[in-house]
LOPA-421400 format. One record per residue (C-alpha): residue number from 1; x, y, z. Coordinates in steps of 0.001 Angstrom, whole numbers. Layout:
<recs>
NUM_X_Y_Z
...
</recs>
This chain:
<recs>
1_43792_66486_-21464
2_41851_66436_-24797
3_38434_66869_-24059
4_35231_64645_-26004
5_32915_66539_-28409
6_30199_65523_-30184
7_30811_64503_-33307
8_29442_65812_-36429
9_28383_63080_-38259
10_27145_59454_-37682
11_27973_56213_-39903
12_24772_54528_-41041
13_25205_50926_-39275
14_23306_47204_-40131
15_21875_47901_-35508
16_20925_51575_-36495
17_18941_49969_-39616
18_17724_47326_-36505
19_16190_49856_-34486
20_14615_51965_-37092
21_12534_48603_-38285
22_11831_47937_-34826
23_10676_51527_-34314
24_8242_51101_-37474
25_6916_47664_-36472
26_5419_48955_-33502
27_4128_52537_-34561
28_2080_49794_-36833
29_1544_47496_-34424
30_347_50620_-32710
31_-1943_52183_-35374
32_-3312_48538_-36337
33_-6977_48784_-35907
34_-7450_47034_-32952
35_-7296_43532_-32724
36_-7241_41210_-30519
37_-3724_39752_-29639
38_-2744_43776_-29887
39_-1244_44203_-26122
40_284_41370_-25965
41_1447_41442_-29709
42_2851_45068_-28197
43_4329_43519_-25702
44_6832_41221_-27251
45_7731_44359_-29614
46_9136_45780_-27299
47_10672_43286_-25042
48_12439_42712_-28677
49_13806_46238_-28296
50_14874_46395_-24796
51_18692_46672_-24313
52_18580_43233_-22882
53_18067_41788_-26534
54_20498_44659_-27870
55_23117_43181_-25572
56_22094_39225_-26505
57_21231_39522_-31083
58_20771_35364_-30512
59_17095_36007_-27703
60_16035_38994_-29910
61_15369_36309_-32723
62_13812_33760_-30605
63_11046_36874_-29352
64_11607_38247_-33503
65_9913_34218_-33914
66_7470_34906_-31619
67_6394_37643_-32724
68_5618_36472_-36157
69_3883_33368_-34858
70_965_36245_-33208
71_1628_38083_-36250
72_320_34839_-38133
73_-1550_33350_-35851
74_-4197_36685_-35291
75_-4400_37169_-38872
76_-4094_40767_-38930
77_-2936_41442_-42694
78_-685_41991_-44605
79_1142_45604_-43190
80_2470_43778_-39959
81_4023_40833_-41320
82_5468_42583_-43728
83_6939_44587_-40944
84_8254_41700_-39150
85_9481_40536_-41749
86_11917_43798_-42177
87_12604_43451_-39526
88_14259_39762_-39979
89_15941_41275_-43221
90_17503_43633_-40344
91_18415_41303_-37415
92_20137_39142_-40826
93_21758_41859_-42189
94_23427_42935_-38393
95_24616_39033_-37922
96_26280_39575_-41447
97_28147_42034_-40865
98_29474_40994_-36509
99_30631_38168_-38725
100_32390_40003_-41312
101_34102_42079_-38700
102_32142_45682_-39806
103_30890_45867_-36365
104_32083_44294_-32759
</recs>
């Protein structure tokens, strides 16, 4: 019986880019100067990054829309808006990779 060994290399995928984009967005929210909707926004970012939403990417897209609306309504400046857009781009790339069969 063969033993499983840890891989010595990893493929960079659209999913890893999406995970990175979520992590940067979360870090940006945490490090942003305090604003009234910060805890609410952080809650939704954590929800978007949750395992349940990784398994349901359409729901992740819906949560991302909620996050975008909070960011726009809170009028917190361009940095959070830009990071939210980067998550959207990464999510679109995942949907594209799924459609092309690059990831399953």
